[in-house]
C-alpha positions as CSV (number, residue, x, y, z in Angstrom):
1,M,-42.0,-40.4,-42.0
2,P,-44.3,-42.7,-44.0
3,R,-44.0,-42.7,-47.8
4,L,-47.1,-41.8,-49.8
5,S,-48.3,-44.6,-52.0
6,R,-48.7,-44.0,-55.7
7,R,-52.5,-44.3,-55.3
8,E,-52.5,-41.8,-52.5
9,L,-50.2,-39.4,-54.4
10,M,-52.3,-39.5,-57.5
11,K,-55.6,-39.1,-55.5
12,L,-54.3,-36.1,-53.6
13,A,-52.9,-34.5,-56.7
14,L,-56.1,-34.9,-58.7
15,A,-58.2,-33.7,-55.8
16,G,-56.3,-30.5,-55.3
17,A,-53.2,-29.3,-57.1
18,L,-54.6,-29.9,-60.5
19,G,-58.0,-28.7,-59.8
20,G,-56.5,-25.4,-58.8
21,T,-55.0,-24.7,-62.2
22,S,-58.2,-23.2,-63.4
23,L,-58.3,-20.4,-60.9
24,N,-58.0,-17.0,-62.5
25,A,-55.6,-14.2,-61.7
26,S,-58.1,-12.0,-59.9
27,A,-58.6,-14.7,-57.3
28,Q,-54.8,-14.7,-56.9
29,K,-54.8,-10.9,-56.3
30,R,-57.5,-11.2,-53.7
31,R,-55.3,-13.5,-51.6
32,S,-54.0,-10.6,-49.5
33,F,-51.7,-10.4,-46.5
34,S,-54.7,-10.3,-44.2
35,S,-56.3,-13.4,-45.6
36,I,-53.1,-15.4,-45.4
37,S,-52.5,-14.2,-41.9
38,S,-56.1,-15.0,-40.7
39,S,-56.0,-18.4,-42.3
40,N,-53.0,-19.3,-40.1
41,N,-54.1,-17.3,-37.0
42,R,-50.8,-15.3,-37.4
43,K,-50.2,-11.6,-37.6
44,S,-47.6,-11.8,-40.3
45,P,-47.4,-13.7,-43.6
46,P,-44.7,-16.2,-44.4
47,R,-41.3,-15.1,-45.5
48,Y,-39.2,-16.5,-48.3
49,L,-35.4,-16.4,-48.8
50,I,-34.6,-17.0,-52.5
51,L,-31.1,-18.3,-53.3
52,V,-29.8,-17.4,-56.7
53,E,-26.6,-19.4,-57.4
54,L,-24.4,-17.9,-60.2
55,R,-22.7,-21.1,-61.1
56,G,-19.2,-21.2,-62.3
57,G,-17.7,-18.2,-60.6
58,N,-19.2,-14.8,-61.5
59,D,-16.8,-12.0,-62.4
60,G,-17.4,-9.5,-59.6
61,Y,-15.2,-6.8,-61.1
62,N,-17.5,-6.5,-64.2
63,T,-20.6,-6.9,-62.2
64,L,-19.9,-4.2,-59.6
65,V,-17.5,-2.1,-61.5
66,P,-14.8,-0.1,-59.7
67,Y,-14.9,2.6,-62.3
68,T,-12.6,5.1,-60.5
69,D,-9.8,2.5,-60.0
70,P,-7.0,2.9,-62.6
71,H,-5.7,-0.6,-61.7
72,Y,-9.0,-2.0,-63.0
73,Y,-8.6,-0.5,-66.4
74,R,-4.9,-1.3,-66.7
75,A,-5.6,-5.0,-65.8
76,R,-8.4,-5.3,-68.3
77,P,-7.4,-3.7,-71.6
78,T,-10.3,-5.4,-73.5
79,L,-12.7,-6.4,-70.8
80,A,-13.0,-3.3,-68.6
81,I,-16.4,-1.6,-68.8
82,P,-15.9,1.9,-70.3
83,K,-16.6,4.6,-67.6
84,D,-19.3,6.2,-69.7
85,E,-21.2,2.9,-69.9
86,V,-21.2,2.2,-66.2
87,L,-24.5,2.5,-64.3
88,M,-23.0,4.6,-61.5
89,L,-24.2,3.9,-57.9
90,D,-21.8,6.0,-55.9
91,E,-18.4,7.7,-56.2
92,S,-16.6,4.3,-56.3
93,Y,-18.8,1.6,-57.8
94,G,-21.3,1.2,-60.7
95,L,-23.1,-1.7,-62.4
96,H,-22.5,-3.4,-65.7
97,P,-24.7,-1.8,-68.3
98,A,-26.6,-5.2,-68.7
99,L,-27.9,-4.7,-65.2
100,A,-30.2,-1.9,-65.9
101,S,-33.0,-3.5,-63.8
102,F,-30.6,-3.6,-60.9
103,A,-30.2,0.1,-61.2
104,S,-33.9,0.3,-60.7
105,F,-33.7,-1.9,-57.6
106,W,-31.1,0.6,-56.3
107,E,-33.3,3.6,-57.1
108,K,-36.1,2.0,-55.1
109,R,-33.8,1.3,-52.2
110,E,-34.1,-2.4,-52.6
111,L,-30.5,-3.5,-53.2
112,S,-27.7,-4.2,-50.7
113,I,-24.2,-5.0,-52.0
114,L,-21.2,-6.5,-50.3
115,P,-18.3,-5.9,-52.7
116,R,-15.8,-8.4,-51.4
117,V,-17.1,-11.7,-49.9
118,S,-15.0,-14.8,-49.2
119,Y,-13.6,-16.9,-46.3
120,P,-10.2,-18.0,-44.9
121,N,-8.1,-19.9,-47.4
122,P,-10.7,-20.0,-50.2
123,A,-10.9,-22.9,-52.5
124,L,-10.6,-22.2,-56.2
125,T,-11.9,-25.5,-57.7
126,H,-15.5,-25.6,-58.6
127,F,-16.4,-28.8,-56.6
128,R,-14.6,-27.9,-53.4
129,A,-15.7,-24.2,-53.4
130,S,-19.4,-25.2,-54.1
131,E,-19.4,-27.6,-51.2
132,I,-18.1,-24.9,-48.9
133,W,-20.8,-22.5,-49.9
134,D,-23.5,-25.2,-49.8
135,T,-22.5,-26.5,-46.3
136,A,-21.1,-23.4,-44.7
137,L,-18.2,-25.6,-43.6
138,T,-14.6,-24.6,-44.3
139,G,-11.1,-25.9,-43.7
140,D,-10.6,-29.5,-42.7
141,K,-14.2,-30.0,-41.5
142,L,-16.0,-32.9,-43.1
143,F,-18.5,-31.9,-45.7
144,G,-22.0,-33.0,-44.9
145,N,-25.5,-31.8,-45.5
146,G,-26.4,-28.4,-46.7
147,W,-26.7,-25.4,-44.4
148,V,-30.5,-25.3,-44.7
149,E,-30.7,-28.7,-43.1
150,A,-29.0,-27.2,-40.0
151,L,-31.6,-24.6,-39.4
152,E,-33.7,-24.9,-36.2
153,P,-36.5,-24.6,-35.5
154,M,-38.0,-24.5,-39.0
155,P,-41.0,-22.1,-39.2
156,E,-43.4,-24.8,-40.3
157,H,-46.6,-23.5,-38.8
158,H,-47.5,-21.4,-41.9
159,R,-49.7,-23.5,-44.1
160,E,-47.9,-21.9,-47.1
161,Y,-44.7,-23.8,-46.3
162,I,-45.0,-27.2,-47.9
163,A,-41.3,-28.2,-47.4
164,H,-38.1,-27.1,-45.7
165,G,-36.6,-26.2,-49.0
166,V,-37.5,-26.1,-52.7
167,T,-34.9,-26.4,-55.5
168,I,-35.7,-25.8,-59.2
169,G,-33.1,-27.6,-61.1
170,R,-30.7,-30.5,-60.4
171,N,-28.3,-29.0,-57.7
172,S,-30.1,-29.1,-54.3
173,G,-26.8,-27.9,-52.8
174,P,-27.7,-26.0,-49.6
175,M,-30.9,-28.1,-49.2
176,E,-29.1,-31.4,-49.3
177,G,-30.2,-33.6,-46.4
178,A,-33.3,-31.6,-45.5
179,K,-36.0,-33.9,-44.3
180,R,-38.6,-32.3,-46.5
181,L,-37.1,-31.2,-49.8
182,L,-39.0,-30.6,-53.0
183,Q,-36.9,-30.7,-56.2
184,F,-38.1,-30.5,-59.8
185,D,-37.1,-29.2,-63.2
186,R,-40.4,-27.6,-64.4
187,L,-43.6,-27.0,-62.4
188,S,-45.9,-27.7,-65.3
189,T,-44.2,-31.0,-66.0
190,L,-44.4,-32.0,-62.4
191,I,-48.2,-31.3,-62.4
192,H,-48.6,-33.2,-65.6
193,Q,-46.8,-36.2,-64.3
194,L,-48.9,-36.2,-61.1
195,E,-52.0,-35.9,-63.3
196,W,-51.2,-38.9,-65.4
197,G,-49.5,-41.0,-62.8
198,V,-46.9,-43.8,-63.2
199,T,-47.6,-47.5,-63.1
200,S,-45.8,-49.6,-60.6
201,S,-44.0,-51.6,-63.3
202,V,-41.6,-48.9,-64.5
203,D,-38.6,-50.1,-66.5
204,A,-35.6,-48.9,-64.5
205,S,-33.6,-48.7,-67.7
206,N,-35.9,-46.1,-69.1
207,E,-34.2,-42.8,-68.0
208,A,-37.3,-40.6,-68.5
209,L,-39.6,-42.9,-66.5
210,S,-36.9,-43.4,-63.8
211,H,-36.8,-39.6,-63.5
212,I,-40.6,-39.6,-62.9
213,N,-40.1,-42.1,-60.2
214,Q,-37.5,-39.8,-58.6
215,I,-40.0,-37.0,-58.7
216,E,-42.6,-39.1,-56.9
217,A,-40.0,-40.1,-54.3
218,S,-39.1,-36.4,-53.8
219,L,-42.8,-35.5,-53.3
220,A,-43.2,-38.3,-50.8
221,R,-40.1,-37.3,-48.9
222,S,-41.4,-33.8,-48.8
223,A,-44.7,-34.8,-47.3
224,I,-46.1,-32.3,-49.8
225,L,-49.9,-31.8,-49.7
226,P,-51.0,-31.5,-53.3
227,H,-54.4,-30.2,-52.3
228,K,-52.7,-26.8,-52.2
229,R,-54.0,-25.0,-55.2
230,I,-51.5,-24.0,-58.0
231,M,-52.7,-20.7,-59.3
232,P,-51.9,-19.4,-62.8
233,L,-49.6,-16.5,-63.2
234,P,-51.4,-13.2,-63.9
235,E,-51.7,-12.2,-67.6
236,T,-49.5,-9.2,-66.9
237,A,-46.5,-11.3,-65.9
238,E,-43.7,-11.0,-68.4
239,F,-40.8,-13.3,-67.7
240,P,-37.8,-13.9,-70.0
241,G,-38.2,-17.0,-72.2
242,S,-34.9,-18.4,-71.1
243,P,-34.6,-21.4,-68.8
244,F,-33.7,-19.1,-65.9
245,G,-36.8,-16.9,-66.6
246,E,-39.0,-20.0,-66.6
247,D,-37.4,-21.1,-63.3
248,L,-38.3,-17.8,-61.8
249,A,-41.8,-17.9,-63.2
250,D,-42.3,-21.3,-61.5
251,L,-41.0,-20.0,-58.2
252,T,-43.2,-17.0,-58.4
253,Q,-46.2,-19.2,-59.2
254,M,-45.5,-21.3,-56.1
255,I,-45.3,-18.2,-53.9
256,L,-48.5,-16.8,-55.3
257,S,-50.2,-20.1,-54.7
258,G,-49.0,-20.5,-51.1
259,V,-47.0,-23.6,-51.8
260,G,-43.5,-22.4,-51.2
261,A,-40.8,-23.0,-48.6
262,P,-38.8,-20.7,-46.3
263,V,-35.7,-21.3,-48.5
264,M,-36.1,-21.7,-52.3
265,K,-33.3,-22.0,-54.9
266,V,-32.7,-21.3,-58.6
267,S,-29.4,-21.1,-60.4
268,L,-28.0,-19.5,-63.5
269,G,-24.8,-20.2,-65.4
270,S,-22.2,-21.0,-66.4
271,F,-20.2,-18.0,-65.4
272,D,-16.9,-19.8,-65.9
273,T,-15.7,-17.3,-68.4
274,H,-12.1,-18.3,-69.1
275,E,-12.3,-17.1,-72.7
276,D,-14.3,-14.6,-74.8
277,Q,-16.0,-13.3,-71.7
278,A,-17.5,-10.0,-72.7
279,T,-20.6,-11.1,-74.6
280,R,-21.2,-14.2,-72.6
281,H,-21.1,-12.4,-69.3
282,A,-23.3,-9.5,-70.6
283,N,-25.9,-12.0,-71.8
284,L,-26.0,-13.8,-68.4
285,L,-26.2,-10.6,-66.5
286,A,-29.1,-9.4,-68.7
287,D,-31.0,-12.7,-68.1
288,L,-30.4,-12.4,-64.4
289,A,-31.6,-8.8,-64.2
290,D,-34.6,-9.1,-66.4
291,G,-35.8,-12.3,-64.6
292,L,-35.5,-10.8,-61.2
293,W,-37.3,-7.6,-62.2
294,A,-40.1,-9.6,-63.7
295,T,-40.4,-11.5,-60.4
296,R,-40.5,-8.3,-58.5
297,E,-43.2,-6.8,-60.7
298,T,-45.4,-9.9,-60.5
299,L,-45.1,-10.3,-56.8
300,L,-45.6,-6.6,-56.2
301,E,-48.8,-6.6,-58.2
302,A,-50.2,-9.5,-56.1
303,G,-49.1,-7.9,-52.8
304,H,-46.4,-10.5,-52.0
305,W,-43.2,-8.5,-52.7
306,P,-42.5,-7.5,-49.1
307,Q,-42.4,-11.3,-48.2
308,V,-39.4,-12.0,-50.4
309,A,-35.6,-11.5,-50.1
310,F,-33.2,-12.6,-52.8
311,M,-29.6,-13.6,-52.0
312,L,-27.2,-13.8,-55.0
313,Y,-23.9,-15.7,-54.7
314,S,-21.2,-17.5,-56.6
315,E,-18.7,-20.2,-55.4
316,F,-15.8,-17.8,-56.1
317,G,-15.0,-14.7,-58.2
318,R,-12.6,-14.0,-61.0
319,T,-9.1,-12.5,-61.2
320,L,-8.7,-8.7,-61.7
321,A,-6.4,-9.2,-64.6
322,E,-7.8,-10.6,-67.9
323,N,-6.0,-13.6,-69.5
324,A,-4.7,-14.0,-73.0
325,Q,-8.0,-15.5,-74.2
326,R,-9.9,-12.4,-73.3
327,G,-11.4,-14.1,-70.3
328,T,-10.7,-14.3,-66.5
329,D,-9.6,-17.0,-64.2
330,H,-10.8,-18.1,-60.8
331,G,-10.3,-15.5,-58.0
332,P,-10.8,-15.6,-54.2
333,V,-13.4,-12.8,-53.7
334,A,-16.7,-11.9,-55.3
335,P,-19.6,-9.6,-54.4
336,M,-22.9,-10.7,-52.9
337,L,-26.1,-8.9,-53.8
338,L,-29.3,-9.0,-51.8
339,L,-32.5,-7.7,-53.3
340,G,-35.9,-6.9,-51.9
341,R,-37.9,-4.5,-49.9
342,P,-36.5,-5.8,-46.6
343,M,-33.0,-4.7,-47.5
344,R,-31.3,-1.6,-46.2
345,A,-30.0,-0.3,-49.5
346,G,-26.3,0.5,-49.8
347,I,-22.8,-0.7,-50.5
348,Y,-21.1,-2.3,-47.5
349,P,-17.3,-2.6,-47.8
350,P,-15.7,-5.2,-45.6
351,E,-14.1,-4.3,-42.3
352,G,-11.0,-6.2,-43.3
353,E,-10.0,-7.9,-46.6
354,Y,-13.4,-9.4,-47.1
355,T,-16.8,-10.1,-45.5
356,D,-17.2,-13.8,-44.4
357,F,-20.1,-15.3,-46.4
358,R,-21.3,-17.0,-43.2
359,R,-22.1,-13.6,-41.7
360,V,-24.4,-13.0,-44.6
361,Y,-26.0,-16.4,-44.2
362,N,-26.6,-15.7,-40.5
363,T,-28.0,-12.3,-41.2
364,M,-30.7,-13.8,-43.4
365,I,-31.2,-16.8,-41.1
366,N,-31.6,-14.8,-37.9
367,S,-32.9,-11.4,-38.9
368,W,-35.0,-12.4,-41.9
369,L,-36.3,-15.9,-41.4
370,G,-36.2,-15.5,-37.6
371,T,-34.6,-18.9,-36.8
372,H,-31.2,-20.2,-35.8
373,S,-28.5,-22.4,-37.3
374,K,-27.0,-25.4,-35.4
375,R,-23.9,-24.9,-37.5
376,L,-23.3,-21.1,-37.5
377,S,-22.9,-19.4,-34.1
378,R,-24.0,-15.8,-33.9
379,R,-20.9,-15.0,-31.8
380,E,-18.5,-16.3,-34.4
381,F,-20.5,-15.0,-37.4
382,P,-22.6,-12.0,-36.1
383,P,-25.4,-10.8,-38.4
384,L,-24.8,-7.7,-40.5
385,G,-26.9,-4.5,-40.5
386,I,-28.1,-4.9,-44.1
387,L,-31.8,-5.4,-43.3
388,D,-34.2,-2.5,-42.8
389,S,-35.0,-2.4,-39.0
390,S,-38.7,-2.7,-39.7
391,F,-38.2,-6.2,-41.1
392,R,-35.6,-7.6,-38.7
393,R,-36.7,-10.5,-36.5
394,E,-33.3,-10.7,-34.6
395,G,-33.5,-14.4,-34.2
396,S,-37.0,-14.6,-32.9
397,L,-39.1,-17.5,-34.0
398,L,-41.6,-17.0,-36.9
């Protein structure tokens, strides 16, 4: 694929993406499902799978609390969530009190939970475990590109898809190797850099300017079309002021502007709570819950919420027993949470010791995005029944 020249990149950006920043929120709301569909001659709008990586190994036991299990309270004399503080979901499980917004997802039937997710012989080092989740390759298989790169065929005919994948932040992980990958740290900075441009004689020793060059290269590789208009967020949008909240605000702005990708990724962390876990973990969970609820409310107001499904995962979990530093160590299983109107709400215990995470991947690849993976066979990793039947595509093409 030919690389866009600097002159072409700047010209396209100034002609479109930047010119669109002056559009008001009412114009955004008028961009309804029907208008999107008619512009593409399709009956259905584009779908988005949003990956939320909980970096460092999230403590599943204090996220999805087994509040009726006496072993949990004996193993965690200082870290266990008191039963009267648990946000109860059913007769066995409840949520950490910092996840009040997740309780609202549950009440609205928009939360599916798999309590114990893992794979055979799980790795418990961050680098190795992250590679396994990023590639969906385990055991002695050579690690290669991310699992998103292995999807076929990609649903590219929607004009709203500008790339195969979008990553906000430094770790492209599952997107690695995708032919059209857009990666950036902050959307406003990206637009500003496109607006002002970069001269061809950039000093490679200047780290900041080198980073701008990398952004330009990322745009060129993505074959992104900057004439797509970047709309402002509505005035009613209230995202947390944390970096994670800003990431979700950028992601939401892209979806509202019709410049997203079928798979988009943000991350939060570090959840590597080996010591003094209680307050750190609670703060992270509150940031997670508040940010995702703000995303829901903003997309819902604009009519885009049914197009989005969130998949929350971590490279591993934590031990049931707390350690001497009032923290927890790396453990082999962790819950996965999936949010959105497409989900069939409920808690889905594993048939054996755990649910293989690749079955969850295949569920969202086949039944939500409506495509297939060259890496994950449906026979070996059959999709789960965690999507509402009215949203399932069952492997059909978008």
